[in-house]
C-alpha beads as a LAMMPS data file, in Angstrom:
LAMMPS data file: protein, C-alpha beads

64 atoms
63 bonds

1 atom types
1 bond types

-500.0 500.0 xlo xhi
-500.0 500.0 ylo yhi
-500.0 500.0 zlo zhi

Masses

1 110.0

Atoms # bond

1 1 1 -371.910 230.174 -119.447
2 1 1 -374.202 230.185 -122.326
3 1 1 -377.475 232.029 -122.116
4 1 1 -380.611 230.276 -123.520
5 1 1 -380.722 233.379 -126.088
6 1 1 -377.263 232.316 -127.211
7 1 1 -378.094 228.734 -127.681
8 1 1 -380.906 229.134 -129.343
9 1 1 -378.955 231.117 -131.705
10 1 1 -376.298 228.882 -132.368
11 1 1 -379.382 225.854 -132.720
12 1 1 -380.778 228.235 -135.359
13 1 1 -377.206 228.752 -137.323
14 1 1 -376.329 225.141 -137.120
15 1 1 -380.164 224.071 -138.355
16 1 1 -379.510 226.480 -141.162
17 1 1 -375.810 225.373 -142.270
18 1 1 -377.145 221.779 -142.299
19 1 1 -379.989 222.620 -144.410
20 1 1 -377.673 224.110 -146.943
21 1 1 -375.427 221.359 -147.327
22 1 1 -378.147 218.839 -147.242
23 1 1 -381.056 219.625 -149.176
24 1 1 -380.762 223.463 -150.511
25 1 1 -378.799 222.601 -153.547
26 1 1 -381.061 219.151 -154.126
27 1 1 -384.156 220.990 -153.997
28 1 1 -383.226 223.824 -156.100
29 1 1 -381.677 221.432 -158.868
30 1 1 -384.900 219.226 -159.049
31 1 1 -387.083 222.151 -159.265
32 1 1 -385.359 223.412 -162.369
33 1 1 -385.603 219.962 -163.311
34 1 1 -389.844 220.940 -163.601
35 1 1 -390.413 218.541 -160.331
36 1 1 -392.945 220.096 -158.193
37 1 1 -392.447 220.021 -154.296
38 1 1 -394.642 216.758 -153.609
39 1 1 -392.476 215.332 -156.044
40 1 1 -389.169 216.541 -154.617
41 1 1 -389.939 215.594 -151.361
42 1 1 -390.660 211.660 -152.922
43 1 1 -386.965 211.944 -154.396
44 1 1 -384.881 213.088 -151.244
45 1 1 -383.068 210.325 -149.348
46 1 1 -384.357 211.934 -146.292
47 1 1 -387.589 213.156 -144.810
48 1 1 -388.154 216.756 -144.764
49 1 1 -391.509 218.384 -144.510
50 1 1 -393.395 219.320 -147.613
51 1 1 -393.941 222.977 -146.449
52 1 1 -390.070 223.327 -145.951
53 1 1 -389.248 222.681 -149.554
54 1 1 -392.296 224.929 -150.909
55 1 1 -390.501 227.535 -148.593
56 1 1 -386.866 226.846 -150.390
57 1 1 -388.643 227.311 -153.823
58 1 1 -391.066 230.088 -152.951
59 1 1 -387.307 231.868 -151.633
60 1 1 -385.606 230.636 -154.691
61 1 1 -387.827 231.970 -156.894
62 1 1 -387.928 235.616 -155.053
63 1 1 -384.169 235.484 -156.163
64 1 1 -384.441 235.181 -159.367

Bonds

1 1 1 2
2 1 2 3
3 1 3 4
4 1 4 5
5 1 5 6
6 1 6 7
7 1 7 8
8 1 8 9
9 1 9 10
10 1 10 11
11 1 11 12
12 1 12 13
13 1 13 14
14 1 14 15
15 1 15 16
16 1 16 17
17 1 17 18
18 1 18 19
19 1 19 20
20 1 20 21
21 1 21 22
22 1 22 23
23 1 23 24
24 1 24 25
25 1 25 26
26 1 26 27
27 1 27 28
28 1 28 29
29 1 29 30
30 1 30 31
31 1 31 32
32 1 32 33
33 1 33 34
34 1 34 35
35 1 35 36
36 1 36 37
37 1 37 38
38 1 38 39
39 1 39 40
40 1 40 41
41 1 41 42
42 1 42 43
43 1 43 44
44 1 44 45
45 1 45 46
46 1 46 47
47 1 47 48
48 1 48 49
49 1 49 50
50 1 50 51
51 1 51 52
52 1 52 53
53 1 53 54
54 1 54 55
55 1 55 56
56 1 56 57
57 1 57 58
58 1 58 59
59 1 59 60
60 1 60 61
61 1 61 62
62 1 62 63
63 1 63 64
């Protein structure tokens, strides 16, 4: 039987995985083309909070 903590960890991992597949590469590509976070949000075919896009841009910049 799974505990709430195990279930929560699984859900976080699943969320991170789906974000990686669905959004991370697209955000980084559009950012490299010079788009701002709000412009990226408009280009995406699925809803993604502006804050999440901005956080991904900051993480990308920190890696560079």
